[in-house]
KEGU-989903 format. One record per residue: residue number from 0; x negated, y negated, z of N, C-alpha, C in turn. Coordinates in nm, 4 decimals. Layout:
! KEGU-989903
   num       n.px       n.py       n.pz      ca.px      ca.py      ca.pz       c.px       c.py       c.pz
   NUM          X          Y          Z          X          Y          Z          X          Y          Z
...
//
This chain:
! KEGU-989903
   num       n.px       n.py       n.pz      ca.px      ca.py      ca.pz       c.px       c.py       c.pz
     0    -0.0806     0.1087    -0.0013    -0.0018    -0.0013    -0.0009    -0.0912    -0.1278    -0.0004
     1    -0.0499    -0.2279    -0.0719    -0.1230    -0.3545    -0.0746    -0.1166    -0.4170     0.0575
     2    -0.2414    -0.4752     0.1079    -0.2508    -0.5373     0.2298    -0.3248    -0.6637     0.2218
     3    -0.3099    -0.7521     0.3221    -0.3853    -0.8779     0.3405    -0.4603    -0.8578     0.4648
     4    -0.5755    -0.9275     0.4674    -0.6588    -0.9348     0.5961    -0.5952    -1.0510     0.6756
     5    -0.6143    -1.0545     0.8020    -0.5651    -1.1750     0.8816    -0.6304    -1.2987     0.8291
     6    -0.7511    -1.3052     0.7824    -0.8152    -1.4270     0.7296    -0.7322    -1.4730     0.6009
     7    -0.7019    -1.3730     0.5178    -0.6258    -1.4172     0.3978    -0.4942    -1.4714     0.4292
     8    -0.4219    -1.3920     0.5250    -0.2857    -1.4428     0.5629    -0.2788    -1.5859     0.6145
     9    -0.3873    -1.6159     0.7012    -0.4008    -1.7490     0.7568    -0.4194    -1.8596     0.6573
    10    -0.5124    -1.8254     0.5618    -0.5319    -1.9245     0.4459    -0.4084    -1.9332     0.3633
    11    -0.3297    -1.8338     0.3397    -0.2030    -1.8497     0.2636    -0.1096    -1.9312     0.3417
    12    -0.0910    -1.9091     0.4681    -0.0005    -1.9972     0.5553    -0.0457    -2.1365     0.5415
    13    -0.1675    -2.1698     0.5549    -0.2151    -2.3114     0.5361    -0.1831    -2.3590     0.3972
    14    -0.2060    -2.2858     0.2994    -0.1676    -2.3332     0.1637    -0.0237    -2.3634     0.1471
    15     0.0605    -2.2725     0.2038     0.2050    -2.2839     0.1994     0.2503    -2.4175     0.2698
    16     0.1889    -2.4441     0.3825     0.2206    -2.5625     0.4589     0.2080    -2.6899     0.3713
    17     0.1152    -2.6935     0.2674     0.1010    -2.8068     0.1901     0.1859    -2.8205     0.0753
    18     0.2760    -2.7178     0.0613     0.3672    -2.7143    -0.0527     0.4788    -2.8226    -0.0265
    19     0.5290    -2.8868    -0.1293     0.6333    -2.9916    -0.1141     0.7743    -2.9347    -0.0878
    20     0.8016    -2.8138    -0.1287     0.9327    -2.7639    -0.1052     0.9743    -2.7317     0.0365
    21     0.8734    -2.7141     0.1195     0.9078    -2.6927     0.2576     0.9791    -2.5634     0.2879
    22     0.9495    -2.4591     0.2063     1.0120    -2.3310     0.2178     0.9805    -2.2729     0.3491
    23     1.0824    -2.2130     0.4194     1.0620    -2.1460     0.5516     0.9875    -2.0241     0.5487
    24     1.0126    -1.9438     0.4404     0.9366    -1.8233     0.4191     0.8331    -1.8385     0.3157
    25     0.7370    -1.7516     0.3254     0.6184    -1.7549     0.2362     0.6275    -1.6325     0.1421
    26     0.6511    -1.6474     0.0243     0.6471    -1.5393    -0.0885     0.5365    -1.5597    -0.1780
    27     0.4461    -1.4732    -0.1690     0.3158    -1.4826    -0.2535     0.3226    -1.3724    -0.3585
    28     0.3252    -1.4189    -0.4936     0.3097    -1.3255    -0.5976     0.1698    -1.2886    -0.6309
    29     0.1395    -1.1668    -0.6322     0.0089    -1.1160    -0.6769     0.0358    -1.0461    -0.8124
    30    -0.0680    -1.0670    -0.9072    -0.0527    -1.0031    -1.0378    -0.1902    -0.9559    -1.0718
    31    -0.1844    -0.8626    -1.1571    -0.3185    -0.7932    -1.2041    -0.2867    -0.7369    -1.3469
    32    -0.3962    -0.7514    -1.4282    -0.3930    -0.6832    -1.5628    -0.5415    -0.6588    -1.6055
    33    -0.5514    -0.5617    -1.6961    -0.6818    -0.5286    -1.7374    -0.7173    -0.6145    -1.8735
    34    -0.8274    -0.6795    -1.8655    -0.8853    -0.7604    -1.9767    -1.0298    -0.7141    -1.9883
    35    -1.0673    -0.6729    -2.1203    -1.2088    -0.6458    -2.1467    -1.2570    -0.5412    -2.0488
    36    -1.1795    -0.4366    -2.0012    -1.2246    -0.3341    -1.9116    -1.2333    -0.3723    -1.7792
    37    -1.1889    -0.4992    -1.7310    -1.2019    -0.5393    -1.5951    -1.0489    -0.5837    -1.5424
    38    -1.0285    -0.5702    -1.4141    -0.9065    -0.6193    -1.3586    -0.9139    -0.7670    -1.3466
    39    -0.8173    -0.8363    -1.3912    -0.8104    -0.9916    -1.3775    -0.6924    -1.0034    -1.2807
    40    -0.7084    -1.0921    -1.1680    -0.6121    -1.1148    -1.0752    -0.5540    -1.2598    -1.0816
    41    -0.4340    -1.2637    -1.0309    -0.3665    -1.3994    -1.0240    -0.2817    -1.3979    -0.9032
    42    -0.2507    -1.5221    -0.8548    -0.1622    -1.5209    -0.7345    -0.1129    -1.6688    -0.7245
    43     0.0016    -1.6814    -0.6619     0.0799    -1.8036    -0.6474     0.2025    -1.7885    -0.5766
    44     0.2560    -1.8957    -0.5303     0.3891    -1.8877    -0.4544     0.4957    -1.8654    -0.5517
    45     0.5911    -1.7858    -0.5348     0.7088    -1.7582    -0.6188     0.8202    -1.7069    -0.5435
    46     0.9280    -1.6887    -0.6139     1.0490    -1.6254    -0.5621     1.0639    -1.4772    -0.6083
    47     1.1331    -1.4034    -0.5338     1.1432    -1.2652    -0.5700     1.2286    -1.2467    -0.6937
    48     1.1866    -1.1532    -0.7833     1.2693    -1.1214    -0.9030     1.3121    -0.9885    -0.9039
    49     1.4046    -0.9515    -0.9852     1.4532    -0.8252    -0.9942     1.3411    -0.7153    -1.0324
    50     1.3369    -0.6126    -0.9602     1.2428    -0.4956    -0.9827     1.0987    -0.5303    -0.9115
    51     1.0890    -0.6400    -0.8522     0.9674    -0.6652    -0.7827     0.9493    -0.5680    -0.6665
    52     0.8182    -0.5211    -0.6469     0.7790    -0.4447    -0.5202     0.7660    -0.5590    -0.4148
    53     0.8299    -0.5359    -0.2912     0.8059    -0.6344    -0.1890     0.7397    -0.5712    -0.0787
    54     0.6261    -0.6307    -0.0353     0.5420    -0.5806     0.0669     0.5243    -0.6840     0.1728
    55     0.5652    -0.6473     0.3062     0.5420    -0.7379     0.4200     0.4097    -0.6970     0.4842
    56     0.3198    -0.7866     0.4870     0.1927    -0.7712     0.5459     0.1409    -0.8882     0.6133
    57     0.1008    -0.8771     0.7382     0.0401    -0.9893     0.8144     0.1423    -1.1116     0.8262
    58     0.2722    -1.0810     0.8293     0.3751    -1.1934     0.8295     0.3963    -1.2633     0.6981
    59     0.3358    -1.2130     0.5881     0.3524    -1.2677     0.4485     0.4325    -1.1637     0.3611
    60     0.5149    -1.2146     0.2835     0.5934    -1.1415     0.1901     0.5130    -1.1477     0.0580
    61     0.4691    -1.0321     0.0111     0.3949    -1.0247    -0.1112     0.4823    -0.9613    -0.2196
    62     0.4825    -1.0296    -0.3316     0.5706    -0.9841    -0.4507     0.4729    -0.9292    -0.5533
    63     0.5135    -0.8121    -0.6028     0.4202    -0.7574    -0.7159     0.5274    -0.7033    -0.8235
    64     0.5039    -0.7552    -0.9491     0.5830    -0.7104    -1.0614     0.5474    -0.5549    -1.0864
    65     0.6402    -0.4820    -1.1379     0.6131    -0.3380    -1.1721     0.4890    -0.3158    -1.2579
    66     0.4617    -0.3986    -1.3516     0.3549    -0.3792    -1.4415     0.2156    -0.3971    -1.3720
    67     0.2144    -0.4704    -1.2572     0.0960    -0.4967    -1.1786     0.0827    -0.3946    -1.0607
    68     0.1904    -0.3265    -1.0382     0.1878    -0.2434    -0.9136     0.0895    -0.1298    -0.9167
    69     0.0651    -0.0600    -1.0328    -0.0308     0.0442    -1.0395    -0.1783    -0.0047    -1.0168
    70    -0.2062    -0.1212    -1.0553    -0.3369    -0.1796    -1.0386    -0.3608    -0.2305    -0.8893
    71    -0.2559    -0.2670    -0.8273    -0.2666    -0.3308    -0.6991    -0.2165    -0.2390    -0.5754
    72    -0.1791    -0.1232    -0.5983    -0.1141    -0.0436    -0.4919    -0.1911    -0.0207    -0.3735
    73    -0.3243     0.0077    -0.3856    -0.4157     0.0148    -0.2706    -0.5085    -0.0926    -0.2512
    74    -0.4849    -0.2081    -0.3110    -0.5791    -0.3226    -0.2967    -0.5674    -0.3947    -0.1657
    75    -0.6616    -0.4670    -0.1292    -0.6579    -0.5562    -0.0169    -0.7131    -0.7003    -0.0544
    76    -0.6319    -0.8006    -0.0110    -0.6768    -0.9414    -0.0418    -0.7397    -0.9956     0.0815
    77    -0.8614    -1.0440     0.0774    -0.9328    -1.0988     0.1941    -0.9704    -1.2424     0.1586
    78    -1.0114    -1.3230     0.2576    -1.0591    -1.4611     0.2362    -1.1857    -1.4622     0.3077
    79    -1.3007    -1.4777     0.2304    -1.4304    -1.4659     0.2922    -1.5179    -1.5861     0.2593
    80    -1.6319    -1.5944     0.3268    -1.7316    -1.6981     0.2978    -1.8482    -1.6320     0.2190
    81    -1.8481    -1.6512     0.0944    -1.9418    -1.5832     0.0050    -2.0772    -1.6321     0.0273
    82    -2.1029    -1.7701     0.0456    -2.2171    -1.8372     0.0692    -2.1857    -1.9411     0.1725
    83    -2.2782    -1.9972     0.2381    -2.2404    -2.1033     0.3379    -2.1569    -2.2181     0.2753
    84    -2.0401    -2.2338     0.3329    -1.9510    -2.3389     0.2878    -1.8644    -2.3015     0.1637
    85    -1.8854    -2.1852     0.1084    -1.8057    -2.1406    -0.0161    -1.7233    -2.0171     0.0246
    86    -1.5903    -2.0601     0.0420    -1.4803    -1.9635     0.0795    -1.4010    -1.9314    -0.0502
    87    -1.3688    -1.8012    -0.0662    -1.2837    -1.7576    -0.1660    -1.1941    -1.6365    -0.1272
    88    -1.0881    -1.6256    -0.1970    -1.0016    -1.5016    -0.1910    -1.0828    -1.3959    -0.2716
    89    -1.0732    -1.2771    -0.2184    -1.1432    -1.1701    -0.2951    -1.0527    -1.0500    -0.2705
    90    -1.0511    -0.9587    -0.3902    -0.9776    -0.8406    -0.3811    -1.0657    -0.7274    -0.3612
    91    -1.0401    -0.6321    -0.2657    -1.1024    -0.5066    -0.2601    -1.0076    -0.4029    -0.3210
    92    -1.0459    -0.3371    -0.4285    -0.9610    -0.2577    -0.5007    -1.0175    -0.1271    -0.5502
    93    -0.9736    -0.0205    -0.4893    -1.0322     0.1125    -0.5338    -1.0041     0.1442    -0.6788
    94    -0.9019     0.0716    -0.7399    -0.8728     0.0988    -0.8861    -0.9636     0.0158    -0.9788
    95    -1.0494    -0.0627    -0.9268    -1.1398    -0.1514    -1.0048    -1.2227    -0.0623    -1.0971
    96    -1.2072    -0.0675    -1.2339    -1.2705     0.0271    -1.3214    -1.4228     0.0048    -1.3332
    97    -1.4716    -0.1174    -1.2974    -1.6127    -0.1455    -1.3175    -1.6978    -0.0803    -1.2153
    98    -1.6434    -0.0610    -1.0974    -1.7201     0.0002    -0.9908    -1.6784     0.1354    -0.9357
    99    -1.5517     0.1629    -0.9734    -1.4950     0.2877    -0.9267    -1.4586     0.2885    -0.7728
   100    -1.5278     0.1873    -0.7011    -1.4919     0.1787    -0.5544    -1.4398     0.0470    -0.5172
   101    -1.4182    -0.0405    -0.6159    -1.3546    -0.1695    -0.5795    -1.4528    -0.2642    -0.5067
   102    -1.5691    -0.2886    -0.5464    -1.6521    -0.3758    -0.4717    -1.7038    -0.4952    -0.5493
   103    -1.6485    -0.5242    -0.6631    -1.7005    -0.6300    -0.7451    -1.6454    -0.7719    -0.6894
   104    -1.7167    -0.8747    -0.6954    -1.6729    -1.0076    -0.6528    -1.6779    -1.1020    -0.7731
   105    -1.5699    -1.1409    -0.8153    -1.5560    -1.2429    -0.9176    -1.4718    -1.3641    -0.8740
   106    -1.4983    -1.4761    -0.9293    -1.4239    -1.5887    -0.8820    -1.3782    -1.6748    -0.9965
   107    -1.2673    -1.7565    -0.9670    -1.2277    -1.8497    -1.0693    -1.1699    -1.9735    -0.9849
   108    -1.1536    -2.0807    -1.0524    -1.0988    -2.1912    -0.9876    -0.9734    -2.1571    -0.9067
   109    -0.9593    -2.2045    -0.7890    -0.8362    -2.1607    -0.7190    -0.8662    -2.0457    -0.6183
   110    -0.9797    -1.9783    -0.6437    -1.0252    -1.8801    -0.5393    -0.9697    -1.7451    -0.5512
   111    -0.9582    -1.6832    -0.6682    -0.9280    -1.5435    -0.6754    -1.0487    -1.4688    -0.7203
   112    -1.0635    -1.3382    -0.6803    -1.1738    -1.2593    -0.7271    -1.1543    -1.1078    -0.6712
   113    -1.2593    -1.0480    -0.6534    -1.2600    -0.9161    -0.5943    -1.3618    -0.8819    -0.4915
   114    -1.3407    -0.8092    -0.3682    -1.4053    -0.7520    -0.2605    -1.3522    -0.7167    -0.1177
   115    -1.3022    -0.6766     0.1403    -1.2496    -0.6982     0.2656    -1.1733    -0.6121     0.3505
   116    -1.0998    -0.5791     0.4477    -1.0454    -0.4984     0.5445    -0.8948    -0.5214     0.5463
   117    -0.8112    -0.4419     0.6149    -0.6825    -0.4482     0.6200    -0.6218    -0.5276     0.7415
   118    -0.4947    -0.5437     0.7459    -0.4294    -0.6167     0.8642    -0.3606    -0.5181     0.9459
   119    -0.4218    -0.4069     0.9830    -0.3698    -0.3080     1.0613    -0.2298    -0.3277     1.1205
//
């Protein structure tokens, strides 16, 4: 099952607090697709859609579209300091085809990438 670490959940709560809509609940959409043999991740606040998988983890509602579920089923989203002062969201994903064990770290503007622990 997809999970968040406590650090990722806290960062998501902080980001949600800056949203203008003032939503009481936090619904985070996580998406994944394979491009050029690598998993590419995306995330953002959204509303539930028909057929979404809904996962409650660390007090956050995570929405995953059916086409992304196979790639994200056992993944974990973490928020870590990669270098002093450089914090990013990373995915630890055993389905990651480039490593077989889900240990690659990639980044893009906005802070998505790959590598963390669960929210027991």
